[in-house]
Steps between C-alpha positions, in 0.01 A plus 500: 500500500296298261149422610382140488135405404378203692219294326281279712318230315148377610364174377220534239145449635329215322163550366416159649566618867167427692316796651316477836163370454190695626320353801195291371176664598381213686810477719475889551132447613599228749791701652335843500137409582408138591783417742488833700122497501477142621753519778370841613151371513583183700729690742243765551209251557709301764623806691161657484318193631738483793478880571127492505507244783583799717220720361299681756122453472316556277803341337557682173844651589792384689716734720808390304474380140841395347338417172481867424881527547552191305293632202687827500844317496389275221379796280818696557696200384288328240262776385167461340489122532520528870211746491281236341610239764410745768152538357446124477637434841304775685188380315552148628555618853191717513284241321581252782447762770152595362396135469581440878298821585206389296478801274206538271543290186440810271824646654698178549728568192452877449645602854804272466568640149475853617742417799732325258519779240549751806793305619657470158452877446655564837805292416546671165452861634736425797779370250451801276538747795800324631653499152416863439665611819785245500603436135768251428585175714295480804735432805342697786843562639458866599269648756341732239424190282339314796286804577386550132417134493305518825296804408417407138509129481334443834298785645384662176456210265320281753218752511373341179406158600354588843286785344372306188434176691320668806282701260405188304420304810294794646321536163412141494357537851752238642646756746268656762562871533646471826774273375618687192752750652656229713516249192659787286750584771604141562528427124724786449724452794528121423599566137741785599675272761503219250682717252746619752577156625420275195658695219858498643467138604385406135760717345792302686374195300426665157628852505748626246785565510558173671830616635319761718197288608639142543720582789223657699313180539658440848542870600159619380261222425533308809437790747201605289379140511535496878319828521214377294483192728493711820228737340291194405536352855404839651196526272382148583530573887333834463212347288455219743475739799257715304287205403482387864400850612242519225364153581479587868310826422277323261409208750437772764260699277342197347435329831352813633267541198393141515413534868322824426290331234418204710386732788293706278327185336437366853259793562261343247475207755429744788215650281366156442508402872318839571217411260501150615450609856220741387297193350564273802351779736198569273258270303375787290776759377354781300678674207548809709664298781735327260594833349588647840709208595699481184544864437825528710653199329415603162709821554826307576806528274479135415206612262235230578277455194194366685365363840176294474272232619361186302220313668437138434181472292337168384444488125135437546473834689694721246174652354370589839823637622551705190157667534538571880845653459384714197210631702696568810788667339290691223699367202510175293683216647576188308710183586705367234795259423819597331564140369312154500734362760236549790182432298449172688546650850190504722611844643659809380722768674373811316631858589224692675683785658828668381675813590578740325194439304540760222820327360403141577129488405586271210591222741163501682338151458788312374520141640867473629475130476481532111843660493750208488779699688252611767332166525819325603564771768149506623481118554824518697393801702163311578680184611762649710333808647796717410556779248603372170626702192413417142754469225496808261207540261305760311259665737145533398459870545818582297537273210817505278849451630449607863606216725311478820540288817211445747546384849195309647387425858198259576213582721302220677200447720651439845852347536483164297787261499687419187259217390188737522649831364372459151136443604527772761626772243287815484716692273846662454665844530764598270771766423615557129827640399594635165855373523688759278342796686545338831844398462607834329355691788681283752834535307459872458741568797762255373824614354419621137791293361336172595309288256232262637279211384227319693456153376262213597743212566214237430588348173125425431414879525338643194664827554836469654577872492303667762670847480793659325616568154359278227721200459686545813410150632706347209792766503847369503684492838689811592824541678337638792146383606311401803217246526278496795183302563197717597188332646183688416302277739 
């Protein structure tokens, strides 16, 4: 048999046949970086803002955070461009969150930047771990694949953002020590749940291969979406119940503290009435008698600064009175004005006796009518024959920032009617409170988590803050606060 040789002819290749053109650098940049980064940042920001509506106070972490899952899915599909988008999106979310929480201006950009970098690093590490354990197309079709994804992409990788961000917030002083563990736990759980739910949902939209992920939009994405909605609803209900419980506890504790404060401050009135009765029953009270009467009242928890007596003295008799008092008490006594407001008055109300003397000697001789805040209260107390409290002012015996309030009660010859009280006036008795110490002593038994501020509601008051941390009178409104009027007299 003779063998036959078959020749197969192939058309010649022309030198002019065009070859595939390389992708222009600009187009490659847009496809690989700009589009993935932009879409990831926008999606992350929108999902993050919605999730943080469910945040549990202090509001830095949500119990479920789908943005973490969205970021992981985007990085698994689009690579480094999606990492950049995650950083930008997380930065924007945290920047808006910090602005609403009035974070210090020096940290207003640094903290969101740290949180953004942590979110991007978490997505990159999560994608690397998943790719390391599950090389090839990611379809999550087998139980072992789902388990690996759960352990590496969710539980392990999500430690990054929660740890870094909580450390940054703690270092900046934003998180109090008691909230750090809870914030870290909520952050980690929220990110882990966000990955478990959010990543498969997003992969049904952008996952590759499309033939594996697209058919799951109904069977996988919709049930996960329903689960997310139910979790969100449950979170809202639990948060509402917790807020109501917290408000109820706060209002109970705050009302009790306010009532305790009012009761303690009223003891100053009781002390004033005791001294008032002493002077009504005696025309000549000695320093020893005043000391004996005031000693129990000065030992009260309310921390009374001073109790004393100021007789009415004609200006023409000042020299004689100074000499007589100096001789009788064995020490120099001088009457003086603190301001020129009373220089045209015919009489003065100068402090002659005060207890305890050792800490209040500097107030001896001061004409109370020359102190603007005291003058207003004195004229009212004389006209109405009732105790009247001054607005806050710097007390003579303790110059500086110490705010004092004095409660006055007038003394008369006989029982004059309202028209004759001024001419029948013989003097006044008073009780002085150092408001910061007095209120702090009264609030010592209140719940330690409560903050407080005692404010003079009179807009004409020179010192509106009577007691409390500096600046508390102008502090912004808080979510839970109780305002209660307290009458000193």
